[in-house]
N, C-alpha and C positions, 0 to 999 in steps of 0.2 A: 428455455425461457431465460432471458437476460436478467441479471440481478442489478438492482439500482442502488444497492447499499453494500458496503464492505463492513463487517462487524469485528470488533474486538470483544474480549470476554472480561467481564468484571466479576471478580471472586465475591461470592455472597458472604464469605466468612471474614475476609480482611479488606476487601475493596480494591485490591490491586488489579490494574488493567493489564491484559496480555494480548499480544497480537504477533503471530497468529494464535488462535485458540489452542490451549494445552489440555491434556487430560487431567492434570493436577496443577494447582496454583504454584508457581515458582517460589512464592513467599511463604505460604503456610501449608501447602500440600492439600488444600481443600479441593473438593470435587464439584461443588455447586457454582454455576456461573449464570450471569444474565448478559444478554447481548447488548453491546453499546456501539452505535455507528461510528466508524472512523471518518471524521469529518473536520472541516475547519482549516486552520493554517498551521504552519510549522516552519522549521529551519532545515535547510538542506545540509546534511552531514557529510555525504560523499556521493559520488556519481561515477558511472562508467558507460562506455559505449560498447555494445555487443555486436560483433560483425559475423560471428559464426552462428547463424540462425537456422532453425528447421526449414526444410524446403518449402513449406506452405506459407512462409512469410513473404510478403511482397516488398517489404522494405529492404534497403541495402544494409541498414543497421538500425538498432534502437538504442535510446539513451535511457538508462535506469538510474534511479536515485534512492538513497535511504534518507528518510526525513524523520526528525524528532518532532512529533506532533505536539502542539500546545496542550492537547488533552492528556498527554502523558505516555503515549506509546511511540515506538519506532516502527515505521512502515516502509516497505519497498514498493515502488511503482514506476510507471513510465513517466519520463520528464518530457514535457512539451515546451522546452526552453532552448533557444538556439545556442547560447553560450552559457552553460551552467556555471555558477559560482558557489563554492562552499560557503555556507553562512547565509545564502539568499533566503528571503522569506518566500514561501510557496503556499499555494492553496490546493487542497485535495478535492477531486471530484471522481465520480465513478463513471467510466465510459468504456467503449470498445477498445481493447488493446490488441486484438487480432481476430482473425476468422479462421476456423479450421473445420473441415468437412461441412462447409456451408452453415456453420453455427457461429454466432458472435460470442467471443470470450470477453467478459468484462473484468475490469480491475481498477486499481487506483491510477489516476493520471494527475500529475502535479504541474501547475502553471505558476509563473512568477507573479507575486502580488504587485 
């Protein structure tokens, strides 16, 4: 089943957002979390192109970026931008990032605003 949301974790003790989810809050070591959708816009911090991909990838390469989301977390995802620029404003959505063994794998996809 494909997921239509990617979630960060909000610590119930101190309110810090973490992505990906941790067993303990990095700020207060709390263990209670509530899910928060990773959504909206952010700023592209860095990016790279990966050419050495698993055999089941049909792409020649993929472009990945790390984005500082306005909501307060950093997230890695696939960039759908022809010429990425550090500092560019991007919008996150969840979509198919690859297919393996006949199943869609979903994740974050960033497009320029």
